[in-house]
LUMDO-785105 format. One record per atom (N, C-alpha, C): residue in one letter; atom name; z, x negated, y negated. Coordinates in Angstrom, 3 decimals. Each point is the difference from the previous one (the first is absolute). Layout:
<sites>
[site A; CA; [Z; X; Y]]
...
</sites>
This chain:
<sites>
[site M; N; [11.227; 10.726; 12.707]]
[site M; CA; [0.032; -0.454; -1.375]]
[site M; C; [0.155; 1.241; -0.887]]
[site P; N; [1.068; 0.077; -0.767]]
[site P; CA; [0.228; 1.176; -0.833]]
[site P; C; [-1.034; 0.108; -1.121]]
[site Q; N; [-0.346; 1.244; -0.339]]
[site Q; CA; [-0.871; 0.273; -1.140]]
[site Q; C; [0.785; 0.821; -1.015]]
[site V; N; [-0.117; -0.380; -1.267]]
[site V; CA; [0.688; 0.721; -1.061]]
[site V; C; [-0.969; 0.216; -1.158]]
[site S; N; [0.202; 1.091; -0.740]]
[site S; CA; [-0.825; 0.260; -1.176]]
[site S; C; [0.434; -0.928; -1.134]]
[site V; N; [-0.837; -0.090; -1.013]]
[site V; CA; [0.344; -0.814; -1.166]]
[site V; C; [1.307; 0.503; -0.608]]
[site H; N; [0.136; 1.315; -0.132]]
[site H; CA; [1.216; 0.578; -0.574]]
[site H; C; [1.225; -0.385; 0.832]]
[site E; N; [-0.115; 0.143; 1.316]]
[site E; CA; [1.130; -0.349; 0.878]]
[site E; C; [0.316; -1.494; -0.082]]
[site A; N; [-1.042; -0.838; -0.109]]
[site A; CA; [0.229; -1.446; -0.105]]
[site A; C; [0.776; -0.332; -1.271]]
[site K; N; [-0.358; 0.659; -1.110]]
[site K; CA; [0.723; -0.246; -1.252]]
[site K; C; [1.436; 0.512; 0.086]]
[site T; N; [0.173; 1.138; 0.638]]
[site T; CA; [1.322; 0.622; 0.089]]
[site T; C; [0.935; -0.759; 0.935]]
[site H; N; [-0.556; -0.559; 1.082]]
[site H; CA; [0.823; -0.617; 1.041]]
[site H; C; [-0.306; -1.483; 0.183]]
[site L; N; [-0.265; -0.695; -1.102]]
[site L; CA; [-0.355; -1.416; 0.083]]
[site L; C; [1.071; -0.828; 0.706]]
[site S; N; [1.257; 0.242; -0.282]]
[site S; CA; [1.070; -0.786; 0.636]]
[site S; C; [-0.038; 0.147; 1.519]]
[site R; N; [-0.198; 1.218; 0.479]]
[site R; CA; [-0.077; 0.229; 1.445]]
[site R; C; [-1.210; -0.715; 0.593]]
[site L; N; [-1.130; 0.054; -0.684]]
[site L; CA; [-1.201; -0.674; 0.495]]
[site L; C; [0.203; -1.508; 0.058]]
[site L; N; [0.688; -0.551; -0.991]]
[site L; CA; [0.279; -1.438; 0.009]]
[site L; C; [0.884; -0.386; 1.184]]
[site R; N; [0.951; 0.871; 0.358]]
[site R; CA; [0.832; -0.273; 1.193]]
[site R; C; [-0.869; 0.017; 1.257]]
[site E; N; [-0.941; 0.936; 0.083]]
[site E; CA; [-0.898; 0.052; 1.158]]
[site E; C; [-0.870; -1.257; 0.066]]
[site L; N; [-0.481; -0.438; -1.158]]
[site L; CA; [-0.789; -1.229; -0.038]]
[site L; C; [0.834; -1.194; 0.450]]
[site A; N; [1.240; -0.078; -0.457]]
[site A; CA; [0.881; -1.102; 0.377]]
[site A; C; [0.258; -0.006; 1.499]]
[site A; N; [-0.069; 1.174; 0.621]]
[site A; CA; [0.200; 0.102; 1.449]]
[site A; C; [-1.285; -0.301; 0.768]]
[site G; N; [-1.079; -0.341; -0.733]]
[site G; CA; [-1.249; -0.371; 0.671]]
[site G; C; [-1.011; 1.119; 0.121]]
[site E; N; [0.266; 1.143; -0.589]]
[site E; CA; [-0.889; 1.163; 0.102]]
[site E; C; [-1.057; -0.022; -1.102]]
[site D; N; [-1.263; 0.286; 0.348]]
[site D; CA; [-1.041; 0.211; -0.998]]
[site D; C; [0.092; 1.439; -0.485]]
[site V; N; [-0.446; 0.263; -1.221]]
[site V; CA; [0.012; 1.348; -0.561]]
[site V; C; [-1.360; 0.266; -0.638]]
[site I; N; [-0.612; 1.130; 0.329]]
[site I; CA; [-1.261; 0.419; -0.597]]
[site I; C; [0.303; 0.973; -1.135]]
[site I; N; [-0.608; -0.220; -1.157]]
[site I; CA; [0.146; 0.923; -1.126]]
[site I; C; [-1.290; 0.812; -0.105]]
[site T; N; [0.162; 1.324; -0.139]]
[site T; CA; [-1.156; 0.884; -0.053]]
[site T; C; [-0.079; 0.705; -1.352]]
[site R; N; [-1.219; 0.372; -0.354]]
[site R; CA; [-0.248; 0.836; -1.172]]
[site R; C; [-0.886; 1.137; 0.474]]
[site S; N; [0.461; 1.212; -0.199]]
[site S; CA; [-0.722; 1.193; 0.468]]
[site S; C; [-0.284; -0.092; 1.499]]
[site G; N; [0.946; -0.565; 0.732]]
[site G; CA; [-0.119; -0.093; 1.454]]
[site G; C; [-0.846; -1.142; 0.504]]
[site Q; N; [-0.616; -0.777; -0.894]]
[site Q; CA; [-0.856; -1.116; 0.403]]
[site Q; C; [0.724; -1.324; -0.221]]
[site P; N; [-0.008; -0.890; 0.985]]
[site P; CA; [0.655; -1.302; -0.170]]
[site P; C; [-0.642; -0.784; -1.147]]
[site V; N; [0.822; -0.556; -0.880]]
[site V; CA; [-0.510; -0.799; -1.115]]
[site V; C; [0.597; -1.401; -0.047]]
[site A; N; [1.133; -0.207; 0.665]]
[site A; CA; [0.630; -1.315; -0.024]]
[site A; C; [0.885; -0.163; 1.229]]
[site R; N; [0.217; -1.262; 0.357]]
[site R; CA; [0.921; -0.305; 1.091]]
[site R; C; [0.996; -1.025; -0.509]]
[site L; N; [1.264; 0.326; 0.111]]
[site L; CA; [1.063; -0.941; -0.348]]
[site L; C; [0.401; -0.731; 1.272]]
[site V; N; [0.109; -1.295; -0.089]]
[site V; CA; [0.408; -0.795; 1.157]]
[site V; C; [1.120; -0.935; -0.430]]
[site P; N; [0.854; -0.368; 0.926]]
[site P; CA; [1.033; -0.991; -0.346]]
[site P; C; [-0.666; -1.272; -0.514]]
[site I; N; [0.624; -0.672; -0.919]]
[site I; CA; [-0.619; -1.131; -0.677]]
[site I; C; [-0.480; -1.086; 0.960]]
[site G; N; [0.685; -0.224; 1.080]]
[site G; CA; [-0.421; -1.020; 0.956]]
[site G; C; [-1.305; 0.332; 0.682]]
[site Q; N; [-0.352; 1.273; 0.106]]
[site Q; CA; [-1.237; 0.401; 0.670]]
[site Q; C; [-1.189; 0.042; -0.949]]
[site G; N; [0.232; -0.040; -1.296]]
[site G; CA; [-1.076; 0.150; -0.949]]
[site G; C; [-0.705; -1.288; -0.365]]
[site R; N; [0.456; -1.107; 0.496]]
[site R; CA; [-0.595; -1.288; -0.361]]
[site R; C; [-1.236; -0.277; 0.830]]
[site R; N; [-0.929; -0.687; -0.623]]
[site R; CA; [-1.235; -0.373; 0.692]]
[site R; C; [0.116; -1.421; 0.533]]
[site T; N; [-0.661; -0.249; 1.078]]
[site T; CA; [-0.020; -1.319; 0.599]]
[site T; C; [-1.169; -0.787; -0.572]]
[site F; N; [0.271; -1.173; -0.550]]
[site F; CA; [-1.047; -0.844; -0.553]]
[site F; C; [-0.985; -0.387; 1.095]]
[site G; N; [-1.280; 0.142; -0.292]]
[site G; CA; [-1.034; -0.392; 0.948]]
[site G; C; [-0.337; 1.059; 1.025]]
[site H; N; [0.516; 1.198; -0.185]]
[site H; CA; [-0.224; 1.082; 0.974]]
[site H; C; [-1.486; 0.288; 0.208]]
[site D; N; [-0.804; -0.094; -1.066]]
[site D; CA; [-1.430; 0.310; 0.093]]
[site D; C; [-0.870; -1.247; 0.137]]
[site R; N; [0.615; -1.109; 0.324]]
[site R; CA; [-0.755; -1.240; 0.141]]
[site R; C; [-1.164; 0.198; 0.981]]
[site G; N; [-1.191; -0.444; -0.427]]
[site G; CA; [-1.175; 0.089; 0.850]]
[site G; C; [-0.785; 1.297; -0.154]]
[site R; N; [0.519; 0.972; -0.729]]
[site R; CA; [-0.711; 1.277; -0.163]]
[site R; C; [-1.096; -0.108; -1.050]]
[site F; N; [0.078; -0.987; -0.861]]
[site F; CA; [-1.011; -0.209; -1.031]]
[site F; C; [-0.227; -1.486; -0.153]]
[site V; N; [-1.254; -0.385; -0.034]]
[site V; CA; [-0.352; -1.399; -0.207]]
[site V; C; [-0.702; -0.092; -1.344]]
[site V; N; [0.476; -0.879; -0.872]]
[site V; CA; [-0.617; -0.185; -1.308]]
[site V; C; [-1.346; -0.691; 0.202]]
[site P; N; [-1.088; 0.635; -0.472]]
[site P; CA; [-1.321; -0.619; 0.187]]
[site P; C; [-0.138; -1.284; -0.820]]
[site D; N; [-0.873; -0.879; 0.448]]
[site D; CA; [-0.195; -1.280; -0.687]]
[site D; C; [-0.458; 0.189; -1.447]]
[site D; N; [-0.762; 1.065; -0.268]]
[site D; CA; [-0.526; 0.218; -1.348]]
[site D; C; [0.895; 0.930; -0.827]]
[site F; N; [1.261; 0.115; 0.341]]
[site F; CA; [0.926; 0.919; -0.670]]
[site F; C; [0.017; -0.179; -1.512]]
[site D; N; [0.016; -1.234; -0.461]]
[site D; CA; [0.087; -0.252; -1.440]]
[site D; C; [-1.330; -0.420; -0.615]]
[site A; N; [-1.093; 0.270; 0.701]]
[site A; CA; [-1.324; -0.318; -0.527]]
[site A; C; [-0.325; 0.977; -1.140]]
[site P; N; [-0.813; -0.442; -0.958]]
[site P; CA; [-0.392; 0.898; -1.093]]
[site P; C; [-0.711; 1.241; 0.550]]
[site L; N; [0.223; 1.132; -0.674]]
[site L; CA; [-0.649; 1.240; 0.413]]
[site L; C; [-1.458; -0.007; -0.438]]
[site D; N; [-0.853; 0.698; 0.770]]
[site D; CA; [-1.400; 0.107; -0.410]]
[site D; C; [-0.092; 0.953; -1.199]]
[site E; N; [-1.151; -0.021; -0.683]]
[site E; CA; [-0.178; 0.767; -1.234]]
[site E; C; [0.228; 1.501; 0.201]]
[site E; N; [-0.475; 0.548; 1.096]]
[site E; CA; [0.170; 1.442; 0.265]]
[site E; C; [1.485; 0.374; 0.108]]
[site M; N; [0.782; -0.796; 0.702]]
[site M; CA; [1.425; 0.271; 0.162]]
[site M; C; [0.727; -0.160; -1.337]]
[site L; N; [-0.365; -1.017; -0.786]]
[site L; CA; [0.604; -0.178; -1.321]]
[site L; C; [-0.242; 1.220; -0.886]]
[site R; N; [-1.236; 0.511; 0.008]]
[site R; CA; [-0.314; 1.184; -0.794]]
[site R; C; [0.852; 1.178; 0.439]]
[site A; N; [0.208; 0.175; 1.297]]
[site A; CA; [0.792; 1.103; 0.517]]
[site A; C; [1.447; -0.105; -0.498]]
[site F; N; [0.569; -1.190; 0.029]]
[site F; CA; [1.384; -0.188; -0.453]]
[site F; C; [0.140; 0.178; -1.504]]
[site E; N; [-1.012; -0.428; -0.733]]
[site E; CA; [0.072; 0.057; -1.450]]
[site E; C; [-0.470; 1.336; -0.560]]
[site G; N; [-0.515; 0.867; 0.849]]
[site G; CA; [-0.455; 1.310; -0.429]]
[site G; C; [-1.367; -0.049; -0.674]]
[site R; N; [-0.714; -1.101; 0.175]]
[site R; CA; [-1.357; -0.112; -0.556]]
[site R; C; [-0.994; 0.594; 0.978]]
[site K; N; [-1.142; 0.371; -0.523]]
[site K; CA; [-1.061; 0.551; 0.870]]
[site K; C; [-1.096; -0.991; 0.207]]
</sites>
């Protein structure tokens, strides 16, 4: 996977877009550290329901908050 600096990405955007169209991911770096990953548009989509079952909404999800929690949210002491 090629890595390019922010400056190089701005300078050679057309070339990077051709690489993306060919299915290649590109990492953009700032000061040598990865900050972003460009992927072809077909690979960037999320699958609906991917995290199904990782969180269960508790039965009391919409129950009124107790007084202590309300004070914390409202900034009261």
